[in-house]
Steps between C-alpha positions, in 0.01 A plus 500: 500500500655839397464833666206618280299190574553536869377863484191389298405226746561739796263756325240226439502399868473855609216571272316188616520649853419852428224470246252331755568792749419750216183318406381487860510882513243533231135580568375210288438174685544304181846622459583490867443121528713407194798262561816530300624160425803602281680788343727463195710787389632559148877500448548875547251507790281763303199279479356226726218251485319469809311166555187501717314221676169450327339244742138607580494768231258460209604572130303818475641636830856408380465731198343787727793460746767515217326812373524657853861396547585681169342818646689486819831407348632853542427482888667164520817618306512812730464281821776259399722786406452691809506215745827362360664820406534409141553752221241315287260220532440225235179501296258235627304248288248303710378155424316238677699206576371158368804287615296341786229385265765356259655312794173366608417370144836331466451334841158376379680355193759325707216356716312386191817326364557332833149348501544374151805311593 
């Protein structure tokens, strides 16, 4: 792992901690209760993808939440920048994480294969 990768991983870990704090400060209860599962920064750390837990959230609510998150992105960037003393904050792209569903479906396939044998 080189120095740039270490900095990127450190930034990702820091954003994973700070973003839930920033979301909890908002007035919208839908946004306050969101759980950040993972943050992946680009190579230059100018952009980052923020993955959110979608358990218990309907499809139409997910679209509404993503729309709200795009509106409050300026606040989130400002909060991160001020709390960490950074000169600039990365741009955030929010997505709902479906890794847990994929893992569950793979587990079901393994169980099905086990039963067939």
